[in-house]
Each structure stands twice: as C-alpha cells, then as structure tokens.
N, C-alpha and C positions, 0 to 999 in steps of 0.2 A: 286634288280634292280640297286640301287645306286652303289653297288660294281662293277657290270658289266660295268656301264657307266664310273666309275672312272678308272677301269682297262683299258678299251679301250682308255680313255684319256691319261693315263700314257704311253701306248704303242705308241700312236700317238705323244706324246710330245717328245719321243726319236728321232723321225724322223723330226718333224717340229716345235718344241717348242710350243708356245701357239696356233698358228693356227692348228698345228698337234694335240694338245690336244683336241680342239673342234671337229675336224674331227673324231678323234678316239673315243671320247665320243658318238658322233652321231652314229658311226658304232657299238659301243658296245650296245647301246639301241636298234638299229635295229636288231642285232643278237639275243638279249634276247627275243624280241617280236616274232621273227621267231621261236626260240626254244620253246617258250610257245605255239605258234600256233600248232607246231607239236605234242607237248605233249597232248594238248586238242584234236587234231585230232585223235591221237592214242587211247585216252580214249574213244572217241566217237565210234571208230571202235570196241573196245572191248565190250562196252555197247550194241551196235547194234547186234553184233554176239552173245553175251550172251543171249539176249532175243530170237533171232531166234533159237539158238541151244537148249535152255531150252524147248521151246514148241515143237520142232521137236522130241526130246528125250522123252518128256512127252507123245506124241502121241504113240510112240513105246511102252512105259511102260504100258499105258492104254490098249494096245492090247495084253499084255503079256499073259493073260489068254485065248486068242483066239477071244475075242470080246470086242469092246468099248461100254460100257453101257451109257445110258442117264445120269446117275449120274456122271460118269467120265467126260463126255462132259460138264456137268453143273459145275463141280469143276474147269475144265480148264477155262471155261468162267468167273467164279467168280474171277479167278486170274487176268483177264483183268481189272476188277474194283479195285481189291486190289492193283495191281501194278500201277494203275492210267495211263493206256496206252492211248495214243492219238488214234483217229480214224485210222490213218495210221498204227500205231503200232499194233492195234487190227487186222487189215486185215493181216498184216505180221504174227502175232502170229497164226491166224486161218490157214493161208496157211502152216505155218511150222508144226502145229499140224497135219493137214491132210497129209502132206508129211511124217511125222513120222509114221503114222499108216498104210501107204501103204505097200503092201507085199514085194516090192523091196527096202524098206528103208535100207540103209547101216549104221547101228549104229556105227560101229567102225570108218568109214570115217567121220561121223559127229563129233564124239568125238575128233578125230585127228585134224580136222579143228578148233574146238574151242580151243584145246590145243595150237595150233600154234599161234592163235591170242592172247590168254590170257598169253602166255609166261610161262605156267605151274605154275602160282602163286597158291600155295597150298590153302590159305584161300578162294580165288575166286572159285577154283574148289570144295572146300568143300561146299560153299554156293550153287553152281550149284546142287550138290548132295542133299542138304537140300531141295531145291525147289521140286525136284522129289519125295522125301520121303513124303513131306507135301501134294503134289498133289494127289498121289495115295492112301493115307491113311487118307483122311479127316475124316473117321469114326473111326480112331484109330486102324484100322486093316490092316496088310500087308499080302497078300496071298503068299503062297510058290513060285508060278511062278513069282510074282512081286519081291519078295526078290531075287530070282535067277538073274533076269535081273538087279536089282539094284547093285548086286555084279559085274555083267558084266560092268555096267556103271562106277563103282568105279575103277575097274581094267583098263578100257579104259582111265580113267583120271589119271592113275598112283597112285591112292589112295589105301591104304590097306583095306581089307574087314572089318577091325575093325571100319572103318569110318561109314559103313552101320549100324553096331551094335550100334554104338554111337548115330547115328541119330534116329534109331528106338527106342532106350531107351529114348531119349529126347522126342520123340513123345508120348510114353506111359506116360511119366511124365506129359506132357501137358494135356493129357486126363484123368489123374488119378482121378480128382475130378468130371469128367463128367459122363454121363449116361453109357458110356462103361468102365469107370474106376473101375475095380474090383480087381486091383492088391492089394496084401497084403502088409503090411508094410515092410516085408522082401524083397519082389520082388521090391518094390519101391527103397529100399536102394541099392539093387544089380544093378538096372538100374542107380542109381546116380553115382556109381563107374564107370560104363561104359561110362556115359556122360563125366566124367573127364578123362577117359582113364587110370585109375589106378586100381590096385587090392585092395581088401579089407584089405590086409596085409600091404599096404603102410603106411609109417609114416605120422604123421600130417604135417611135413614140406614138404614131397613129395607131399602130396595132395594140400597144399597151393601153391606150385610151379606150379603144373599142372593147378590149377584154374587160377592163374595169367597169365600163358602163354596163355591159351585159351581165356581169356578176352582180352588180348593184341592183339592176332591174329584176333579176331572176332569183334574188335571195329568197329562200323558202319562207322566212318570217315575214318579209315584206309582202309576199304574195298572199299569205294567210291573212294579213291585216287588210287586204283588199277584197277578200271573199273566197279565196281558194279553199275548198274543203280540206281539212286536216288529213283526211284519208289519202289525198293526192300529194302529200308532202314528199313521199318517196320519189315520185316522178319529177318533182321540182328539183330535188337533190341530184337526180340522174342528169338533168339538163345542165346544172352547174358543173358537174364532173366532166361532161362532154365538152363544155366551153373551155374548161381548164386543160383538158387533153389536147384540144385543137391549138390552144395558145402554146403549150409546151412543145407540140410537134413543130410549129412554125419557128419557135425560138431555137430548137435543136438544129433544124434544117439551116437556119441562117448562120449559126455558129460554125457548123461544119462547112458551109459554103464560103 
C-alpha cells in the first residue's frame, strides 16, 4: 500500500512538485482501495458460485443410479453443517441440490459456468471434485454409475480421469481404519501411489517432488486466496493430511523393503 501511495506521489510530483505529490499520493491510495475492492468482489463471486455449483452437481451425482436416497439427502444436509453455511446459504444449497437432481439438469452447462467464474484454476477445480467424491461416498463406497458420472464431471472441468482415481484412492485411505476398511497392506500402498500421482517404480526424489508439489498446490491458505470458501477449509486440510499419510506410508514401506 505504501508503495502505491509513494508511486502515485512521485508521478504527481513530476507535474506539480509538492502539491502534485500530495494529490498523486491520494490518487494512488484511492486506486489501491478500488483494486482491492474488485479483488474481494471477484473472490466473493467465485465463492458464491462454488457453493451453488457444488450442490447442483451433487444433486445430479446422487441421482446417477436412478434415485436419490434418504441417506444421500442426509449426507448433503450434513455438509450444510460441516461447511457452516448461513441460513441464506443453506436455502441456496437446497435449491441448487434440487435443481441438480431434476431430469432436465444440464451438467455440462453448469460445469462450464463454474469454469468461467473460477478461471480454470486447477487446485480449485480439484477441490470441487473432492467435495463430490466425499459426498457420494460417505460410506467409503463408490458405485459404478457414480464413478462414471464423476469421470464426466472431471472431464467437464478439464481434469484428467486420473484425478478421480486419486481422490477415490484418498477416500479409501481415509476409511482404511474404519468399519468398511478391509484393504490389504498391498492395496493401501497401491492407493498411496495413486494419491501422489506417481508409479511404484518412481524414485525417492520423484516421490518427494510429487509430495511437495501436491502440498503446495493444496495448501488451505493458497486455495482460500483463489476463491475457496472459508467454510470448506476443513476439507482442504483433510486432503493435505491424506497426502501426507500417503507419503509416509510409501516412505515406511520403502525403508522396510
């Protein structure tokens, strides 16, 4: 801010010496506030669109197998609490969810609309996809019809199908210790490589680079600066924990091997 004021003052000084410096400094401060206001307004628009599109697409995904069950509705409603939505945001989310499960819902148009507002920022799009995976697989299971639609969503967002595999592997890792977690050690290790997006033949340095890159891209503060609603920070933190768990699992397996 001080730099903008000083720069404005210098420009003003060239035209009017000291009085010009004062006028230029004031103009510089005003311009900075204006630009900050536009940045915050832009982030607000992204955050609002993120929430609306998230729940609209969620409605479509929950209906992927032909019917929206009570359990799926309960999961969607539980996210209202988890994301700490205000009463107004809850009503918006409900309306969006109902719009998404309608027979005439245009999934591609919804994704294109969100793409335009989010400016195609990959980490934000990946978080969008993560919410969908978490919502439809609260029990740790993703059915074939749901997987197929998740792939459609990923493609519609311009993300590779591998992103779906990565998030599903992350989900299985999160449920590994729970009542549905029956994965063998070998399956867990295979999923860990998928989470990091590397093959089991990758070198230690390649694995470390992949881990650091993912942690940097998915840092909650960085995502918030790109438009992720603050209410979804917990989910962003969950993702970084799963990335770290996958990395630790691979490191331990290699040290023992």
